[in-house]
ZAPAVO-543563 format. One line per 5 residues: their letters; for each residue x, y, z of C-alpha. Coordinates in Angstrom, 3 decimals, always signed. Example, Ala and Ser with C-alpha at 12.3 -4.5 7.8 and 13.67 -1.06 7.14 Angstrom:
residues 2
as) +12.300:-4.500:+7.800  +13.670:-1.060:+7.140
//
This chain:
residues 565
melkk) -23.780:-46.186:-14.751  -24.079:-45.003:-18.349  -22.308:-41.716:-17.484  -19.534:-43.587:-15.695  -19.121:-45.846:-18.717
hlngf) -18.795:-42.877:-21.091  -16.347:-41.162:-18.747  -14.190:-44.254:-18.487  -14.232:-44.580:-22.258  -13.159:-40.952:-22.596
ienpv) -10.308:-41.302:-20.082  -9.051:-44.531:-21.656  -8.688:-42.846:-25.066  -5.304:-41.062:-25.088  -5.929:-39.075:-28.292
rlfif) -9.221:-37.689:-26.968  -7.472:-36.782:-23.722  -4.728:-35.054:-25.667  -7.282:-32.945:-27.589  -9.194:-32.188:-24.376
fvivn) -6.090:-31.065:-22.470  -4.901:-28.884:-25.358  -8.319:-27.179:-25.617  -8.487:-26.562:-21.864  -5.026:-24.997:-21.927
llptl) -5.984:-22.852:-24.918  -9.044:-21.258:-23.272  -7.287:-18.062:-22.072  -5.616:-17.723:-25.471  -8.990:-17.753:-27.233
glvft) -10.065:-14.819:-25.089  -6.941:-12.831:-25.896  -7.591:-13.153:-29.623  -10.670:-10.947:-29.165  -9.169:-8.444:-26.707
epfdi) -5.576:-7.716:-27.696  -4.605:-4.853:-30.058  -2.775:-6.983:-32.636  -3.038:-7.211:-36.402  -3.977:-10.474:-38.124
wgkti) -0.427:-11.821:-37.841  -0.220:-11.012:-34.142  -3.531:-12.781:-33.526  -2.293:-15.759:-35.550  +0.736:-15.996:-33.267
lillp) -1.588:-15.885:-30.235  -3.090:-19.185:-31.385  -0.144:-20.792:-33.154  +2.574:-20.315:-30.541  +0.757:-21.755:-27.490
lglyf) -0.667:-24.524:-29.653  +2.879:-25.433:-30.688  +4.115:-25.253:-27.094  +1.359:-27.554:-25.822  +1.925:-30.000:-28.657
vlfsl) +5.620:-30.190:-27.803  +5.034:-30.482:-24.055  +2.451:-33.266:-24.382  +4.669:-35.172:-26.835  +7.524:-35.443:-24.344
lrnig) +5.840:-38.025:-22.100  +3.970:-41.211:-22.975  +1.664:-40.909:-19.961  -0.756:-38.159:-21.042  -2.239:-37.776:-17.533
laqli) +1.202:-37.314:-15.973  +2.045:-34.673:-18.571  -1.032:-32.636:-17.593  -0.335:-33.056:-13.872  +3.149:-31.652:-14.395
lipll) +1.476:-28.687:-16.090  -0.728:-27.861:-13.072  +1.284:-24.624:-12.461  +0.258:-23.617:-15.984  -3.385:-24.311:-15.132
iihaf) -3.026:-21.986:-12.138  -1.729:-19.290:-14.486  -4.704:-19.937:-16.780  -7.111:-19.594:-13.848  -5.502:-16.311:-12.808
qivvf) -5.728:-15.098:-16.408  -9.454:-15.840:-16.590  -10.059:-13.807:-13.417  -8.067:-10.967:-15.026  -10.401:-11.178:-18.044
ylfge) -13.413:-11.011:-15.776  -12.106:-7.940:-13.954  -10.489:-5.974:-16.770  -11.729:-7.491:-20.018  -8.296:-7.494:-21.643
sviaa) -4.559:-8.150:-21.459  -2.449:-10.719:-19.660  -1.373:-11.012:-16.053  +0.944:-8.089:-15.421  +4.133:-8.166:-13.361
dmfln) +2.489:-5.805:-10.874  -0.345:-8.293:-10.413  +2.075:-10.965:-9.231  +3.477:-8.456:-6.738  -0.054:-7.547:-5.656
vvttn) -0.746:-11.206:-4.883  +2.114:-11.399:-2.365  +1.433:-7.960:-0.848  -2.361:-8.158:-0.465  -3.685:-8.984:+2.991
vseag) -6.132:-11.818:+3.677  -9.115:-9.555:+4.283  -8.615:-7.617:+1.059  -8.143:-10.758:-1.026  -11.286:-12.313:+0.428
evlqg) -13.390:-9.254:-0.369  -12.211:-9.199:-3.989  -12.798:-12.925:-4.504  -16.346:-12.618:-3.164  -16.983:-9.920:-5.723
viasv) -15.712:-11.985:-8.674  -17.371:-15.228:-7.615  -18.676:-15.955:-11.144  -15.145:-16.170:-12.550  -13.995:-18.232:-9.575
ifvvi) -16.849:-20.703:-10.142  -15.969:-20.964:-13.844  -12.319:-21.652:-12.999  -13.297:-24.350:-10.501  -15.723:-26.012:-12.915
vyipt) -13.142:-26.114:-15.714  -9.822:-26.829:-14.019  -10.623:-29.006:-11.022  -12.240:-31.741:-13.205  -9.296:-31.410:-15.623
iaiaa) -6.849:-32.161:-12.818  -9.039:-35.039:-11.588  -9.206:-36.570:-15.077  -5.431:-36.164:-15.459  -4.859:-37.920:-12.108
iacrr) -7.084:-40.844:-13.086  -5.416:-41.152:-16.497  -1.998:-41.020:-14.857  -2.885:-43.780:-12.411  -4.301:-45.927:-15.201
kvclg) -1.179:-45.210:-17.310  -3.092:-44.025:-20.357  -0.350:-43.493:-22.950  +0.010:-41.850:-26.335  +1.508:-44.009:-29.072
kefri) +5.062:-43.321:-30.219  +4.066:-42.539:-33.799  +1.370:-40.081:-32.685  +3.788:-38.317:-30.295  +6.374:-37.893:-33.070
kvlii) +3.759:-36.328:-35.369  +2.582:-34.010:-32.590  +6.178:-33.025:-31.811  +6.905:-32.152:-35.456  +3.685:-30.119:-35.761
gilai) +4.496:-28.316:-32.512  +8.011:-27.386:-33.651  +6.668:-26.140:-36.988  +4.030:-24.036:-35.195  +6.625:-22.466:-32.916
stsse) +8.994:-21.801:-35.821  +6.223:-20.227:-37.894  +5.240:-18.028:-34.944  +8.828:-16.856:-34.607  +8.933:-15.888:-38.261
lsfia) +5.567:-14.127:-38.139  +6.683:-12.029:-35.184  +8.873:-9.991:-37.557  +5.855:-8.752:-39.522  +3.218:-8.740:-36.748
enkdr) +2.147:-5.457:-35.166  +0.963:-4.386:-31.744  -1.373:-1.496:-32.585  -0.768:+0.202:-29.227  +3.004:-0.054:-29.208
gnyai) +3.965:-0.648:-32.828  +6.528:-3.418:-32.753  +5.516:-6.945:-31.757  +7.632:-9.021:-29.383  +6.841:-12.619:-28.449
yeday) +8.157:-12.207:-24.903  +5.785:-9.261:-24.370  +2.766:-10.180:-26.495  +2.378:-13.952:-26.872  +0.607:-15.877:-24.098
pvdvf) +1.771:-17.730:-22.021  +5.374:-16.698:-22.761  +4.642:-13.087:-21.821  +3.142:-14.109:-18.468  +6.238:-16.051:-17.471
cnlkf) +8.411:-13.109:-18.542  +6.263:-10.873:-16.313  +6.623:-13.362:-13.466  +10.399:-13.326:-13.875  +10.436:-9.509:-13.857
arqkw) +8.250:-9.413:-10.742  +10.530:-11.879:-8.950  +13.610:-9.809:-9.802  +11.917:-6.658:-8.462  +10.862:-8.428:-5.294
ikskh) +14.391:-9.670:-4.608  +15.878:-6.256:-5.365  +13.427:-4.482:-3.060  +14.206:-6.927:-0.234  +17.734:-5.485:-0.200
ykets) +16.494:-1.892:+0.076  +17.759:-1.328:+3.609  +21.251:-2.336:+2.556  +21.330:-0.396:-0.727  +19.990:+2.806:+0.861
knfif) +21.663:+2.693:+4.289  +24.295:+5.348:+3.497  +21.902:+7.778:+1.823  +21.433:+11.252:+3.322  +19.553:+14.308:+2.067
nankn) +21.881:+16.876:+3.641  +18.655:+18.748:+4.364  +18.375:+22.189:+5.934  +15.488:+24.162:+7.399  +15.450:+27.478:+5.556
enaaq) +12.975:+29.280:+7.735  +11.143:+28.547:+10.987  +7.645:+29.607:+11.919  +7.069:+31.613:+15.071  +5.092:+28.648:+16.397
reiyv) +5.492:+24.904:+16.539  +5.135:+23.330:+13.069  +3.016:+20.271:+12.218  +2.783:+18.906:+8.675  +0.527:+16.057:+7.594
lvige) +0.536:+13.994:+4.408  -2.627:+11.901:+4.050  -2.424:+9.176:+1.402  -5.878:+8.124:+0.264  -6.774:+4.786:-1.245
tsrad) -8.667:+4.147:-4.493  -10.365:+7.542:-4.581  -11.228:+8.925:-7.988  -11.808:+12.623:-8.530  -14.982:+12.186:-10.580
nwgly) -16.985:+11.097:-7.513  -15.947:+14.046:-5.336  -18.389:+16.919:-4.933  -15.385:+19.251:-4.928  -14.715:+18.212:-8.532
gyern) -18.243:+18.922:-9.734  -19.853:+15.539:-9.054  -23.654:+15.712:-9.060  -23.833:+14.275:-5.558  -22.653:+16.283:-2.574
ttpnl) -20.060:+13.753:-1.402  -17.670:+16.292:+0.166  -19.901:+18.605:+2.247  -17.361:+19.314:+4.993  -14.401:+20.068:+2.739
erdsn) -16.505:+22.300:+0.494  -17.137:+24.635:+3.433  -13.437:+25.089:+4.207  -11.975:+28.173:+2.563  -8.422:+27.129:+3.482
ivlfk) -8.363:+24.321:+0.904  -6.393:+24.652:-2.328  -7.906:+22.122:-4.735  -5.796:+20.945:-7.659  -8.152:+20.468:-10.572
dvltq) -6.136:+18.264:-12.943  -4.148:+15.551:-11.151  -3.040:+12.184:-12.547  -1.336:+9.349:-10.753  +1.885:+7.951:-12.201
sntth) +0.828:+4.391:-11.367  -2.469:+2.559:-10.865  -0.885:+0.267:-8.248  -0.465:+1.252:-4.600  +3.044:-0.088:-4.094
ksvsi) +4.454:+2.021:-6.940  +2.255:+5.087:-6.632  +2.942:+5.607:-2.920  +6.673:+5.027:-3.319  +6.731:+7.782:-5.958
mltaa) +4.895:+10.149:-3.609  +7.244:+9.576:-0.701  +10.558:+9.869:-2.558  +12.313:+11.857:-5.251  +11.596:+8.979:-7.639
saeny) +9.144:+9.412:-10.486  +8.102:+7.480:-13.566  +11.085:+9.009:-15.359  +13.701:+7.862:-12.826  +12.016:+5.127:-10.824
giiye) +15.250:+3.161:-10.456  +16.537:+5.541:-7.766  +13.910:+4.100:-5.422  +16.349:+1.318:-4.496  +19.054:+3.738:-3.347
qksmi) +17.309:+6.729:-1.778  +15.310:+7.151:+1.414  +11.894:+8.740:+1.778  +10.904:+12.270:+2.754  +10.663:+11.003:+6.340
eafke) +14.450:+11.010:+6.520  +14.623:+14.609:+5.275  +12.224:+15.766:+7.982  +14.249:+13.888:+10.594  +17.479:+15.539:+9.425
vgfst) +16.074:+18.987:+10.242  +14.818:+18.012:+13.681  +11.209:+16.935:+13.139  +9.722:+14.004:+15.035  +8.234:+11.703:+12.412
vfisn) +5.136:+9.519:+12.655  +3.706:+6.966:+10.231  +0.159:+5.781:+10.983  -1.513:+3.326:+8.636  -4.845:+1.579:+8.288
qsanh) -3.155:-0.611:+5.695  -1.037:-3.629:+6.594  +2.739:-3.921:+6.616  +3.406:-5.932:+3.461  +7.132:-5.759:+2.648
tftdy) +6.728:-3.104:-0.048  +8.625:+0.179:-0.217  +5.803:+1.854:+1.706  +6.496:-0.519:+4.567  +10.252:+0.102:+4.396
faqea) +9.703:+3.870:+4.431  +7.334:+3.568:+7.387  +10.127:+1.948:+9.367  +12.238:+5.084:+8.871  +9.819:+7.045:+11.080
dytdy) +10.380:+7.600:+14.802  +6.927:+6.181:+15.538  +5.050:+3.644:+13.405  +1.537:+2.271:+13.949  -0.370:-0.219:+11.805
yrhfn) -4.061:-0.899:+12.391  -4.533:-3.598:+9.781  -2.552:-6.821:+9.834  -1.429:-8.897:+6.881  -2.635:-12.351:+7.974
ektnn) -5.740:-11.249:+9.856  -9.220:-10.412:+8.621  -9.239:-7.041:+10.330  -11.611:-4.393:+9.035  -10.926:-1.176:+10.909
ldeii) -12.509:+2.033:+9.719  -10.125:+4.913:+9.060  -11.353:+6.777:+12.142  -9.355:+4.337:+14.264  -6.313:+6.449:+13.334
lpqfr) -7.617:+9.663:+14.920  -7.044:+8.964:+18.649  -3.408:+8.046:+18.026  -3.003:+11.110:+15.825  -4.260:+13.298:+18.700
hyids) -2.049:+11.425:+21.167  +1.135:+12.131:+19.244  +0.305:+15.817:+18.856  -0.369:+16.116:+22.589  +2.585:+14.037:+23.786
ipgni) +5.447:+14.899:+21.387  +6.985:+18.344:+21.871  +8.383:+20.357:+18.979  +7.835:+19.975:+15.243  +6.106:+16.858:+13.916
ffiih) +5.689:+15.356:+10.470  +2.874:+12.828:+9.972  +2.194:+10.392:+7.170  -1.306:+8.919:+7.454  -2.131:+6.042:+5.105
sygsh) -5.875:+5.445:+5.000  -7.916:+2.541:+3.621  -10.230:+4.997:+1.899  -12.446:+3.576:-0.840  -10.894:+0.162:-1.279
fnyke) -13.302:-2.606:-2.300  -15.453:-3.989:-0.644  -16.880:-0.467:-0.467  -19.676:-1.348:+1.975  -17.058:-2.292:+4.579
rypke) -15.310:+1.102:+4.469  -17.842:+3.230:+6.381  -20.139:+3.014:+9.440  -23.920:+2.648:+9.163  -24.597:+6.353:+9.627
fsifk) -22.755:+7.034:+6.357  -25.007:+4.713:+4.397  -26.678:+7.710:+2.759  -26.895:+6.604:-0.861  -28.983:+3.412:-0.980
pdnvg) -29.211:+0.571:-1.749  -25.512:-0.032:-1.082  -25.208:-3.704:-0.186  -23.559:-5.367:-3.189  -23.365:-9.079:-3.834
eisra) -21.893:-10.072:-7.157  -20.033:-7.532:-9.268  -22.141:-7.123:-12.381  -23.493:-4.444:-14.697  -26.923:-4.974:-13.179
nrdil) -25.521:-4.026:-9.771  -23.625:-0.944:-10.926  -25.943:+1.588:-9.284  -25.560:-0.224:-5.978  -21.781:-0.282:-6.382
vnayd) -21.725:+3.459:-7.083  -23.945:+4.141:-4.068  -21.556:+2.261:-1.800  -18.530:+3.915:-3.385  -20.030:+7.384:-2.964
ntily) -20.658:+6.603:+0.687  -16.926:+5.895:+1.062  -16.190:+9.373:-0.301  -18.651:+10.869:+2.193  -16.799:+9.077:+4.959
tdkfl) -13.406:+10.165:+3.617  -14.688:+13.746:+3.647  -15.550:+13.416:+7.344  -12.253:+11.669:+8.144  -10.226:+14.441:+6.515
ydiit) -12.384:+17.097:+8.179  -11.653:+15.484:+11.553  -7.897:+15.644:+10.903  -8.220:+19.313:+9.945  -10.256:+19.917:+13.104
vlnqt) -7.493:+18.445:+15.255  -4.920:+20.633:+13.510  -7.122:+23.700:+13.962  -7.323:+23.017:+17.673  -3.567:+23.365:+18.039
eacts) -1.875:+26.745:+18.169  +0.738:+25.466:+15.758  +1.690:+26.342:+12.206  -0.056:+23.472:+10.395  -0.839:+22.244:+6.902
mlyvs) -2.050:+19.041:+5.284  -1.703:+17.562:+1.821  -4.194:+14.898:+0.741  -3.741:+12.761:-2.372  -5.121:+9.396:-3.453
dhged) -2.784:+6.684:-4.698  -4.949:+5.933:-7.757  -8.544:+5.873:-8.894  -10.984:+3.068:-9.634  -13.121:+1.596:-12.403
ilddd) -16.755:+0.971:-11.480  -18.205:-0.603:-14.629  -18.345:+2.870:-16.152  -18.845:+2.029:-19.817  -19.353:-0.863:-22.214
rqkfl) -15.955:-2.303:-21.305  -17.338:-3.081:-17.814  -13.956:-2.654:-16.126  -13.822:-2.922:-12.361  -11.285:-2.130:-9.615
haspn) -7.766:-0.858:-10.422  -4.244:-2.120:-11.160  -5.318:-3.338:-14.599  -2.501:-4.033:-17.098  -3.587:-0.923:-19.005
ptyyq) -4.805:+2.049:-16.948  -8.046:+3.883:-17.635  -9.117:+7.492:-17.242  -10.928:+6.575:-14.016  -7.833:+4.941:-12.545
lripm) -5.561:+7.839:-13.510  -7.528:+10.905:-12.409  -7.341:+11.433:-8.650  -8.232:+14.081:-6.033  -5.494:+16.170:-4.457
fiwls) -5.615:+19.246:-2.251  -3.584:+21.218:+0.271  -5.131:+22.614:+3.451  -3.261:+25.621:+4.855  -4.068:+26.903:+8.324
piyke) -4.397:+30.662:+8.862  -1.257:+30.518:+11.025  +0.643:+28.811:+8.188  -0.439:+31.566:+5.790  +0.781:+34.201:+8.244
nflpn) +4.204:+32.567:+8.434  +4.667:+31.481:+4.825  +2.346:+33.610:+2.697  +4.398:+33.234:-0.547  +3.970:+29.448:-0.380
amnay) +0.229:+29.839:+0.031  -0.023:+32.274:-2.866  +2.005:+29.954:-5.096  -0.316:+27.061:-4.265  -3.374:+29.074:-5.308
nnesk) -1.594:+30.142:-8.500  -0.844:+26.508:-9.374  -4.212:+24.932:-8.557  -5.451:+24.796:-12.151  -2.224:+23.496:-13.665
pvstn) -1.752:+19.831:-14.690  -0.099:+17.843:-11.899  +1.297:+14.339:-11.370  +1.869:+12.472:-8.127  +5.624:+12.986:-8.424
avfht) +4.902:+16.514:-7.130  +4.082:+15.252:-3.620  +7.661:+14.734:-2.373  +8.855:+18.135:-3.552  +5.724:+19.963:-2.368
mldma) +5.847:+18.533:+1.156  +9.505:+19.461:+1.688  +9.023:+22.901:+0.175  +5.904:+23.504:+2.258  +7.960:+22.808:+5.400
qists) +10.754:+25.145:+4.244  +13.167:+22.236:+3.901  +15.896:+22.506:+1.280  +17.974:+19.717:-0.234  +19.584:+19.127:-3.602
ylnpe) +16.959:+16.403:-4.156  +14.127:+18.936:-4.075  +13.231:+20.230:-7.535  +11.262:+23.498:-7.265  +9.794:+22.851:-10.721
fslvn) +7.809:+19.983:-9.135  +6.697:+21.879:-6.026  +3.117:+23.148:-5.978  +3.955:+25.792:-3.373  +6.780:+27.221:-5.447
sqfki) +6.665:+29.981:-8.061  +9.012:+27.890:-10.219  +6.493:+25.038:-10.627  +6.588:+24.060:-14.272  +4.037:+22.327:-16.458
akrty) +5.621:+19.170:-17.856  +4.590:+16.289:-20.066  +2.937:+13.786:-17.725  +4.127:+10.219:-17.766  +2.922:+6.879:-16.509
lndhd) +5.071:+4.108:-15.035  +4.206:+0.995:-17.003  +4.245:-2.607:-15.857  +7.978:-2.987:-16.544  +8.795:+0.305:-14.807
epiff) +9.293:+2.273:-18.005  +7.999:+5.861:-18.362  +5.477:+6.457:-21.128  +3.304:+9.443:-22.000  +0.090:+8.786:-20.068
ynagl) -2.061:+9.345:-23.161  -0.260:+6.421:-24.841  -0.469:+4.080:-21.848  -3.015:+1.773:-23.449  -5.908:+4.221:-23.063
keedk) -8.908:+3.389:-25.222  -11.372:+5.623:-27.048  -13.690:+5.679:-24.023  -10.865:+7.041:-21.861  -9.890:+9.698:-24.379
imiek) -13.490:+10.891:-24.623  -13.521:+11.416:-20.844  -10.156:+13.193:-20.959  -11.582:+15.658:-23.454  -14.855:+15.994:-21.552
knihh) -13.094:+16.802:-18.274  -10.503:+19.097:-19.908  -7.556:+16.999:-18.757  -4.343:+18.461:-20.137  -2.505:+16.180:-22.588
//
């Protein structure tokens, strides 16, 4: 009874409610003050601007509870922001994160939420009672006095005006200039949401904007045998945990025994998000010219133009991204994971259909295989017999559980090694001229240092998200037919590479020519050229990867691993 009395007294006091609601709305802002790379003036704006906005918003209505109920969408943004803090320890909700929300399947979302349960509990404890209190206050018509609202309005306007003035002298230490629409929460989040919405709408018209595109492709040279080319797109695999890249654990035993593999030692992704990284791989687009993605078709179309049958097999779900649109360009398309279902197929489910197409389709074939690879929850990505590194059953994501997380992750690499070996085995069993290119879309953070970052697609990439495995497997028959290509690949294996090389390498490997193929990007071409590597930022702008928000910990690893920069 005493607690109920105090609660009623709190709810009936409009000024206390006002202070409470402002503090609750400021919680994400307080976190950003400690994480964002701003000078003293930039950090002042972080507090002053949202404080002014909330003062103005709460002064517009007499009913304080109704005002907070109207701001429920803002509370949802705050909740999302707190989860971002928990996962990445910095920055605001990126535009790509909004796109990830609408393109992530139910199973994947559930696995991630289970892993970040502490942040989810915090959000529930803070924001659900806030909404309940606002609803009660609204029903009881708890109102702020006119004089108080006028004072709050004036203070709010002054705070906003001061923030605007300070923005001219504030500094973003990563970027230099400070811009309210990019740096001041929650304004920057709503700008990111607007950008994401515009991208989503633009991509929905892809079929119309690209319908008249053709590569005018030609096949320069034919092998004496049937030709089969395979592009395997991995998921969330980082090079540092591959035995092939010097990892202390033997996580790639099958691939290490294959002398037909050309391993590229220094490969960086151009995006730490799947929907952008894969679209760069499959087209002539890159971080430098990403805008052409809306007008041009994928490499599938080029292979079709020269007479190949094309097959897209995916253990991901169709999710209305460019990857999905490109998949529909293929002659045959199979998905083994479905957007609104909690399916959890292992990557091996792809293999029987892969064999079927090789056995049943005559002539040349081009395959794109999109695996689920090492996507969290790691324990769900491999069968029991691949539970080699133990313990590997992770509950909550925490520093205390890091060794268990790494064990499970390393088991996913073991399984990927076997999956890729099985594909190579199938190709070896044919009498065709065959080759395969494997590349991961991006890497992964696994609580690697004091920052305790986890997963991928963070607003700022890290070394672990950027560095990925990539190799080409060339069959003996391929080498007999196209020896210069093979020799060029070996000559280029130690050179710095980005994922924008995939499109050009695949076409060149298949002896396909088109004006859209740049030999300076092809790893099987003698003209391959070392270039400054760029990263596609959250607003689709190219920036030198070393300046893409990397921190001291990342730069130490870049030096340690001899990554070219």
